[in-house]
Structures are given as structure tokens and as C-alpha cells.
N, C-alpha and C positions, 0 to 999 in steps of 0.2 A: 836378429838373434844376438848381435853383438852387445847391445845394451843389456839384454837379459843375462848374458854370460858375465859381463862386467859386474853387474849387481850381485850375481851369485858368488863371484870371486871375493868381493868385499864382504859379503855375509859370512862366507866360510872362514875368512881371516878373522872376523870378529868373533865367530863361534869358538875359535881356538883360544880366546882370551877369557878366562873365568871372571865372573862378576863377584864383587865383594861388597858387603854392606858399608864398609868404611871408605870405599872409593868414591871420592867427591869430585873427580876431575870432570871438566866440561867436555861436551861433544867434540869441540875443536881440538882438545888435547888428546882425545882418544883416536880421532881420525885426523892425522896430520895433513898438511897441504899437499904433499906429494901423492897421498892416496886419492885426493880429489882430482889432481891434474893428470895423474897416470895411474889409475887404479890397478891395471893388470901388472905393471912392473912392481908396484908397491906390494901387491898380494904375493908376488913370486919371491920376495925377499925372505919369506919364512918368518920365524919368531923375531920379534923386536926386543929391544932391551928390557922392556917392562914385562915381556912374556915370561912364563916359567922357565927356569934354567934346566940344564940337562939332568940334574939330580932330582928334579921334581919339585924343588922349592920355588916359591913364588913370593916376590916382594909385596904382593897385595895381601898375603895371609900373615896373620900373627904367628909367632913361633910355636905357641901352644895350641894352634888350631888343629882340630882332628882331621882336617883335609890335607894337612901338610904331608902326611905319609901316603896319601893316595897316589897310585901310579899315574903318570901322565899318559893320556890317550890322545894321539894325534892322527889326523886323517889327511893323507896326501891325495888331492883330487886327481893328480896325474897318474896315480897308480891304478892299474886295472883291477877290477874286482871280478872274481869268478865265483859263481854259485854252483853248488853241487847239483848234479842231475837227479831229478826226482824219478824214481823207478815207478812204472805203472803198476797199479794194483791188479792182481789176477782176478779174472771174472769168476764170480761164484757160481754155484749150481742153480739152474733155472727152477723156480718153484712152480709146480702145476697145481692151481687151486682146485682142480677137480679131485685131488687127493683129500680135500677137506669137505667133500659133499655132505658128509654126515654131520659136520659142524655148522656149515653155512647152508641153510635151506635154499633151494633154487627159487628164482623169481617166478611168479605165476605167468602163465602164457598170456600175452597181451593181445588186445583187440583195438586197433587204432581207430580213432574218430577224427576225421579231418574237419576242423572248424572253419578254416579258411586257407588261402594260399600260404599263409605264413604261420599257421598254428595247427598243431596236432596234439590231441590228448590220447593216451593209451591206457585203457582200462583192462582189468582182468577179463579174459574171454568168458569165464563162467560168470554170468550176470548175477547169480545168487551172491557172489562176493561183494557186489555193489549194485543193489536193485534200483537205486534212485538215479541211475545214470542220466536219463533224459532230462529230468528236472534239474539235475546238477549242471549239465551242459548248458541248458538255457540260462540259468542264473549266472554261470561263469561268463558266458558270451556277452551278457549285458554289462559286466564289470571289468572285463579283461582290458589291460592296458594295451595289449597288442591289437585288440579288435577296435578299441575306441580311439586309439592314437595311431596315426599313420607313421610307419617306420621309414617311408620314402626309399625303401630298398637299402637302407643303411644297416649293415650287419652289426655295428657297434651299438646303434640305437636299439635295434631289435634285441640284442643281448641284455641291455639295461631294462627294457620292457619285460623281457622274459624273467629277470630276477624279481621284478615286482609281481608278475603273475604267479611265480612260484610261491611267494608269500601269501598271495590271495588264495591259491589252491589249498595251502596248509590250513588257513583260517576256515575256509569253506568245509573242508573235511572234518574239522572239529565241530562245526555246526551240525553235521550229520552224525556225530558220535564216533568218528574214527580218530581217536586221540593218539594212536601209535602209527598213524599212516606215514608213508614216505613218498616224497616226490623227487624224481630224478629229472633234472633239466639238461637238455642238450640243444645247442644251436647249430644247425646243419648249414654249411656253406652251399651256395647254389650248385657248385660243381659236384657236390657229394649227394645231392638229392637223387633218389631212386625212381621218382615218378616222371623224370624227363623234363621237369620245369626248372630251367636253369636261369631264370630271370630274378629270383629272389631267394633269400635265406628262409629257413623254417625253424621255428621253435618247437621242440618236441618234449612233452612231459610224460614220463612213465609214472602212473599213479598206482601205488601199492597200498591199498586201504588198510590191510590188516583186519583184525577183529573189530566189530562194532560194539562199543560199550553199551551197557544196558542201565536202566534206572535202578538204583538201589532202594533207598528209603525216600519217602516223600513226607515232609513236615509242613503241615498247613497251619501251624501256630494255633491261634485261638478259634479256628473254625469249629472245633468240637464243641464250643460253648453254645452253638445253635441248637443243640439237643435233637429233637425229632427231625429237624431239617438237615441234619449233618449229612446223612447218606445221599440225599438229593443234591445238596450243594457240593459235596466232595466228588460226586459223579460228574458234575459240570466241569471240574478241572480235570481234563482228560489225560493226565500223566500218572501212570501207575507203575509200581515196582515190577521189574521184568520187561518193561517196554524198551525197545531200542531208543537210545538217547537221540533226541532232536532238540537242538537249542531253539528252533522256531516254535515247536510245540510247547516247550517249557515257558516261553515268553507269551505266545499268543493265547494259550488256553486260559490264562488269567482273565482275559476279556470275557470269555464264556462264563467264568465264575462270577465276575463282576456283574454281568447281565443277570445271572440267576439270583444273585443277592438282591439286585435292584427290583427284580420282578416278583420277589417273594417276601417283601416286607422289611427290607434292611436299607433304609434311605441313607444311613450314615456309615455304611461299610467302607473300609479302606483296604487297599491291596498294594503292597510294596513291590519292589523289584525282586524277582526270583533270583536265587543263587544256586550254583552247582559246584559241588566238591567232588573232584574226580580222584578215584583210587585206581592207579595203574595196576597194582597187584591183583585186586579183585576184578579189574576191568568193569567197574561200575561207577556211577555218579550219583551222589545223594543230593536231592533237591530240597531246598528250603524256600517256602513261599510265605512271606509275612502277611497274615490276614487278621484284620480286626473287624468283626461283624458289626459291632456298634448297637446291637439290640434290635428286636423286631417290633414293628409299629403298624397300626391301622390308620386309615385316613380319618381326619377330623373335619373341620370346616374350611371353606375357601374364604380367605381374608383379603380384601382389596385395599391397597394403600390410597386409592382415589375412589372412595365409595360413592361420591356424588357424580362421578363420570361413568364408571362401570362398577356397579355395586357387587359386593361379594355374593349376594343372593342371586344376582343375574349370572355371575360367573359360575356359581355352583350348578345352575341350570345347564350351562354349556358343558360342564365336566361330565365325563363318562363314568365317574365313580360316585358312590354314596358314602356318607359318613359311616364308619364302622367296618368298611371293607378293608381287606389287607392292602397295605401300601403297594403300589405298582408303579414303577418308574415310567413305563410306557404311557399310562394314563396321565401322569403328571406332564410328560412331554406333549401328549395330545392336547391337553388343556392349553398349553402355551401356543401351539399351532392354531388352535381354534380362536384364541384371542387375537392373534395376528391376522387371521382370516376375516375378522370384522372390518378391517381397513381403518379402524379408529386409532390404532396405536402405532408408534414408530418403533418401539422396542419393548420387550416384556421379559421378565424373569419370574419363574415360579420356584419357590424355595420351601422345602419342608422345615417346619419349626416345631420343636418338641413342646407339647403342652402337658403331657403326662408320661413319665418314664415307665418302662416295663416293670411289672411287679408280680410276684407270686406265680411266675410261669405264664402270665398273661401279657399280650403285646401292649406297648404304650400307644400314645396317640400323637399324631403330628397334624397341625394345620398347614394348609398350603397357602403361603404368603405370596401375593401377586404384586410385583412392583412394575409399573409401566410408565411410559412417556407418551404423551398425546401426539398424534400425527395431525397434519393439516386436515381440517374437516370439511372445507368447502372446495367444490370442484366445478370448473366450467369446462364443458366438453363440446366437441363438434365433429361432424362427419360429412363427407361429400361422396356421393355415388352417382353412377351413370349407367344406364342400360339403353341400348339402341331402341328397344321397344317401350321401356318405361320412362325414358327421358332422365332429366336431372332430379336429384333428391338431396336437399341440404337439411341437416338436423342439428340442433343445438340444445344444450341443457345446462341448468345450474342446480346444484344440490348442496344440502348441508346434511352430513351423514349422522349427526347426533343432536339434531335440534330438539328432539324429545327423548332425553336419556331414559333408559339405556338403549342405544341402537335404533332410535327413532329417526328416520330419514324423511326429508321433504325435498322433492324434486319438481322443478318447473321445466317443461320441455316444449319445443316447437319444431314443426316440420314444414318446409316449403319446397314444393316440387312440382313437376310438370303435371302429375296426376293425383297428387295427394297434398293436402294442407291440414295441419293439426296444431292445436294448442291444448296442453293438458297439465294437470297437477297430480302428483303421485305421493302418497304417504306409504312408507314401508317400515315394518318392524321386524328386524331379524332376530333369530333365536327366540321366537315368541312362543311361550308355553312349551318349549322343548328345543332340544339341540337340532340345528339345521332346518328349523321350520320358520316359514316366512308368511307374515300377514301383509297383504298389499291391497290398498284401496286406490283406485285410479279413476279420476274424473276428467273427461276430455271432450272437446268438440272437434269434429273432423269434416273434411270435404273430400270426396272422391270423384274424380272426373275421368270417365272412360267413354269410349265410343258407344258402348251398349247402354250405359246409364250413368247418371250422376246421383250422388247421395249427400245430403246434409244431415249429420247425425250428432246427437248428444248422448254420451254413454257414461254409465257408472258401473264399474266392475270391481268386485272384491274377490280375492283369492286367498286361500290358506293352503300352503303346499310345502312339500319336502322335495327339493330338486338338487341335482348335481351342480357342483361348482368346480372351478379350475383346480382348487386345492383339495376338495373332497368329492371325488366322483363316486356316486352311490350305485350299488347294484340294483336298488329298487327306489323309484321316486313316484310321487303321487301328488294330486292336487284336487281340491274341490272349491267351487266358487259360486257366485251369484252375479248375474249380468242383467242390467236394465238398460234398454236402448230405445230412444225415440228418434226415428229417422224419416226424413222426407226424401223420396226418391222418384226420379223420372226415368222411364225406360224408353229407348229409341223405338220408333215404329218401323214399318216395312220400308219406309223411305229414308231411314236414318235420322228422322226428326224426333227430338225428345218430346215426350208427351206431357200430360198433366202430372204434377207431382202428387204422389201418393204418400200418405203418412202411415207408418207402421209403429206400433207399440209392442215391444218384444221383452219378454222375461224368460231367462234361461238359467239352468243350473249345470254349468259345464263341469265335467269330471275327466281326469286323465290319470294314467298310470304307465310306467315303463320299466322293463327289465333290461339292464345294461351289463354285459359281460366283457365289454371292450377294454383295451388297455390304455386308451387315451380319449379324452373328451372331444378334442378338436381334430385330431389326426390319428384315428385308430388304425392299427395294423393287424389285429387279431380280435376275434370274438364276434358277438352279434348283439343287436338291439331289437326288442319287440315292444311296441307300445300301442295304446289305444285311447281314443277320446270319444266320450259320449256326452251329448248335450241335449237333454229334453227341453223343448221350448214351446212357449205359448205366444201366438202372434195375433194382434188385433189390427184389422184394416177396415176402416169405414164401418165399424160396429160388427164385423164378421170375425169370429175367433177361429183360429186353427191351431191344432196341436200336432207336432211332429218331433222327430228325434234326429239330430245331426250326428252321424257316426264317422269315425275315421280309424283305420288300422294301418300301422306302419311296421315294416320289418327291414332290417339291413344286416349284411354279413360281410366280414372282412377276413381275408386270408393272405398271409405272407407267402409269396412264391419266389424262392431264391432270396438272395441278399438284398436286392434293390427293387423288387416289384411287389406291389400289393394289389390283389384283385378285390374289388368292392362291388356289391350289388344291393339294389333297393327295390322295394315294391310298396305301393300304397293303394288301399281300397277305401273309397268314400261312398256314403249313401245317406239319403234323407227319406226314410219311409214315412207314410202316414198322411201325405197331402199331395197336392199338385204343384207344378212349378209356379203357377200364377199366385198361389197363396204364400209363397216364400219371397221375402224381400230380395231384390236383385243382389244386394250386397252380401246376402247370407246364402246364396246359392253356391253350387260347386263349380269351380273352374280349374283349368290346368294350363300349363305353359309358363316359361320363365326360368330364371337361374336356379331356383330350388325345386323345379318340377321337370318339364320337358324342355331342354335347351334347344335352341334353334327357332323357337317361337316366342312371340311376345308374352308379356305377363298377362295371364288369364285369357289368352287368345285362342285356346283350343276348346272346342265344344260346339253345341248347336248355335246357329247364327240366324239372324233375320235376313230379310230379302236384300239388304245392302251389304251383307257380309259381316256385321258386327256380332260378337259372341253374346249370347243371352243367358248362359249358365245352364246347369242341369241339376238333376237329383242324384247322380252317381258318377263315379269316375274310377278308372284304374290307371296306374302309372308304373313304369319299370325303368330302371337305370342300371347300366353295367359300365365299369371303367377300370382301367389299369393305371395305377399310380407308380410311375417309374422315376427313380432317383438317378440323376446323370453323373453325379460326382463333381459337377461344375460349381464354382463359387463355394469351395470347401464343402460340397455336398448339399448346399442349400437349395439348389435349383433342380426342379424336376418337371416332367411333362406327363400329361394325362390324356390319352385317347379315350373317348367315351361314345356311347350310343344310348339314347333315351327313347321311350315310347309312351304314349298316353292316349286315353279316349274318355270323353265325357258324354253321358247319355241323359235324356230327359226322363228316363224310367228310373225308379228307385233301385232296381236290380242292376248292378254293374254289368256292362257288356264290352265286347271287343270290336264293335262296329266303328267305322270311321277312325281307326287307329292312326295317330300321327307319329312319325319317326323323325328324330333329329340326331345328328352326329357332329363330332368336332374334336378339337384338340385344345387342351388347356395347359397353362404354365402354373407351377407352384413355386413360391419362394418361402422357405421355412424361416420363421422368426421365433424368438423365445416366447411369444404369446400365441403361436399358431401359424399355419400357412396362409399366405396371401394368395388369392385365387384370381386368375385371369382365364376365362373360357371364351373361345370363339367357336360358334356352332352354325350349322346350316340346316334348314328343314329339308328332309329327304322327299317328302310328298307334300309340298306347300299348297296352300290355297291361294286364291287370287289376291287376298289382302296381306299375305305373309311376306315379310322382307327376306331378301336372299341370304343375309348374314345377320347373326345376333351376337353381341359381345356382352359379357357379364364380368364384373369385378366385385369381389367381396372378401371377407375374412373367414377363414375356415374352409373345410372341404364342402362340396355340394351336398353331401349327406354323410 
């Protein structure tokens, strides 16, 4: 403290010496040596010779200076200073704000909603004052700083988060049309909580919504230029005078208007950002929506920018619209998806181009310009499968999907397996003479090696069909075809020895149709499928002709039970009336058993058998399957298990029967992928025969049915 006191003494001494502009003395002259060596003694000497004299004159001032006559003020640090005592102000009268009840309206009675341990919202008890409470709480909870950021029990941090949430509440209230709302924020310390929870602070918000503002006027700019379409289009923008203001609706309803414009002939319509002008005096908001309809148009032609690859004529056949129809954005988008579904393009854009403007109240015309990039057209594919009863099966193929434009595919394929060998060539023309219609011509040579028979066949099959695809599942599909088969087959005798090869010449006209109401092609959870196949056939064996009809009816049903369980059931009935078993080639008889039939038994192992136990096939069959597809939630919900039970019977009579019914049961695993479930089924025969294995395993893509 001594050094501080010394410095203060020096400073006070210097402060007693006025400064003058003409004073040019050095610092050494102003502070003599004795002041440095003994500053306390020097400061106690009082005024020095150069200091102002007793009469107030100063040698540092000119005689005519206006400061010469100023009285000298000196301050003696040693002299005690006394301050006058401040008298306390008398306490005024206490104001009771209840006396102003007529001026300040009371707050509405509150109903608290505890969001979490640290957050409470208080709404008016009368829900009519704030009817959107539940939705409001849900949205606030997702955005709240208190809820999304951990306060770690820190009251200061909670207070900062509460300030941010107060601003959020004010913004959200305006979204719902409460522009005069008030939010009162309080942070309650742990010891002040009334719920007994003393381990954390609580942020409490009193929400006083006030009156909800309503929509005043709605200005849709040039929408009135649409003439007869105005009422329909204006109705699509669901914001009307007198409605409660909702910023969400004002913004979101423009998408409904945009959809209505695009679906009713306005390809060039433009909609800007809506604006809202709030009038607090009227408690209304006026809405302005910039709309430029851009004129009404009809479809013209489809124009391809690569006509030698996918011609405009072919693309017009794919399109679901005809020239002259009112432009529809959905049909334009559908054309783009259909072009992608061909598998021939990597990317595609479909753009309306004006070729004739609207005139004299009539719509204009737009051509649909298609710009695309080619995808790789050649594919090499392979697959590997195994079944305990079927053995191994390896398949490979090469294809060029546009060797014969447009959409003319050529595929060469082969199969090598324990029981099947095949080599074939396939020509396919997609979207042939119509949307989603396929012409297929397939020529192949095959060998089938089973215990009951073997077959060496050459086949030519042509089909024209409309079928479901992964992108376009159809409620109704159908097909018609022609089948020519020359097959040499040997059937096992009573001792299991293959006999003399018999040659069959077969001509057939296969027909099929299916109704499908399911919600997914590979993994349905709701709906049903009903389908049938009819194939009239003529067979020639050693100069003896026979005529018969091969029939098959299938039905399946799917029902969601709870969140994670789907019950699925299937039945199949097959029959070949009009002939005896001997007149039907063994490869074309009816069999049952296998992964797509009755699991637990080998492929085609159910039915009449010869003396050594080999199946000989029959003229009719019935099959049933029931399974529960259960999702486990494991592996992000991709893994599931499937308990199942199957049953089937094959008869030598054309009338299906239930004699010699075989039952199989088991458990399967399913692993969901983006292209369908991968299936692994393990089954056992419940009433096996002497030649049936104790366990059968099946691996495939997609559900069993």
C-alpha cells in the first residue's frame, strides 16, 4: 500500500499545479530530484514557488488571461471529508392490481401439459381456445431446444434453451394464425418444483393464444384467365375468406393447385410463393398467390430424339394418351416410367413443347419430346440353386435387349443340373402391338432325368401375353400361345428299369388369366390372387392320336394380422380330363411336391408310384398351403421367420380327390432385400413314404406363393 500512497501523493501534488499551453519545461524541471528521492516529504511541503500565489495569481498565466481572476481551489488530503446523511425515502402506498380488474383482463385458466421432466406447456383449459393442441405439441416437441439438447441439469443452460423455445413458440403460434399471442416463460428451480422432483429445473411456458386471425381476401392473380376451368382450379387451392389462418395451408395448398393445373391441360403453369398481409385491427390476413396458368393444351405427337433406337411411333404405342386428348401431367410422367421400365435407357426426360398456341378459346397443342441416354444393352447372368431332392441346378444366359429395335431381345440360355439340362434361344418383343404386351418365341432342347422317367425333348413355344412386372403390377393379366413338342421318353417299369423310349408329338394352345388384388408382386401382405390355365392338346404316339385338356386353377389370399404378422394361404386344383394316364406323356402328367408345391417332399415325388416306389404322375391333384410370415425386427427388420404346413394329393383319375394326402411342415427364414425376400425353407414330411427323405431344404427368391 505504501507505493500506492506515494504515487497518490505525487499525483495530488501535480494536480494542484495548473497546466498552460506556454509551459515548455521538461519533466525533470516539473518534478525535482527531491520529489523522486523523498516523494512524501516533498508532497507535504505544499505549494512550491512556481505554484499560484495566495492572491490567486500564477506566474504561468499571462496577465490578461481570463483564468487569472478564477479563485484558487485547493484540496488538503489530510483534511477529513464529511458527507451529509441521506434520509430514507418514505415507503409509498402498496398498489393492489385487483383494483384494475376492469382494465387488465384476467388470464384464462390454464391446463398444463408436461412434455418431459424439464418442460411444461400450459394451454387454456377451454380447448376451443386452442383446438390444435395435440398437433402443436407434437411439432413443438420435435423442434424444442430443451427436448433435442440435453441441459445436463444446468439451470443456466436450461434458461438459455428456454429463451430459444420461447421464440419458437411465438413463431409456431403465428403459423397457426395467433398473431396476438403471448408466451410467458418461467424457469423453476429444483427446490421450487411442486411435483416433488427435486433433481432438475423446469421450464414452464404459459401460452395465451388470443383470438385466431382469419383469412380476409385471396388474390390468385391470373388464375381467372382460365375461364370455364376457374371454379374447378380455384377450388383446388383450399384457402378461402373466413377460414382460420394456417400458414401451412396457405403454403401447402398451392401444390394441390399445381396438381390440378397439370392434370387439366396446363403444362406451362407457374405458381410463385404465397404472401400474407396481416391486419391486426381487422384480425385478418390477406393472401396473395402469384399464378400464371400459361394457357391450356392438348397432347400432340410423341417425338423421340433417338428415333433409330426407340422411335417416336413405338413410344406413342407405350403412352397412355392419344393425340387430341387434354394434356395430363400424370400421363406424361407415366410415359417416362414406362420408357425406364424397358431397361434400355439410363435416363429419360419427357418435355412438353408447344407446336400450336391456344387460339379463339380452343386449346393449343404440345408434342411430348423424349430425350434419353442408352443403357448397357448386353447382360450376362447366372444363378445357382440347390434342393435336397432336386440336387444342384446351374443356369447361365447372355442377352442383347435391343438387337432388333425397338425392344427386340435375343437371349441364349443354358441349364446344367442333376435332373435337368437345357439349351435354348429366346426372341422377345416388348410392348408389341400395345402397352405391356409381350411376344415371345422360345426354341430349346432339354433333358429331364427322374427316377420315374427320362425325357429328351425339342420344343417350340410362342406366347403373346400381358403380364405383371415389378414396376407395373396389373390387376388383370392374360396370355395365349402355341406349343409344339417332340419328346422321346422312357418310363420306369415295376423293377425301376427304364423301358423302351416312346416318341410323342404334341401340339397345344395354352391359355392363362389371373386377377391380382395384392399390394406387392413378390411379398404381398393384403389381397388375393385367382388364376387359371387351360391347355387343349393333341398327342400322337405311334400313330395313335389322343385329345385332352390340361387344366389348373390357383387361388391365394394374404391378410395382415397385427403389425408384424401376415397370414397367407394357397390352394391349387389340377386335372386332365379326356384320356387315360398311358396316353399322356410322362413329362406332361400332373405331379406334386417340392419348394413351390408341398414342402417336405422331393420335386414331383408325390403321387401314384410303381412297384419300386418311383412316382408315375397322375391326371389330377389338389394342394393346400398355410403359413405365417413373421417379422422379427432383427437386422433392421430385414429378417423374418415363417412356420408353415402344406398338403397335397395326386390321383390317376381326372376328378381330383383327397386320398393318399401327404402332409409336410417346417420353418423358413426370410431376408428382405430391395428386389424381394430371399427364402430358406426347411421342412419334414409328416407322413413319409419309404423313399421320402427325412428333411428337405429349399432356397429361392420370393415367397413360396
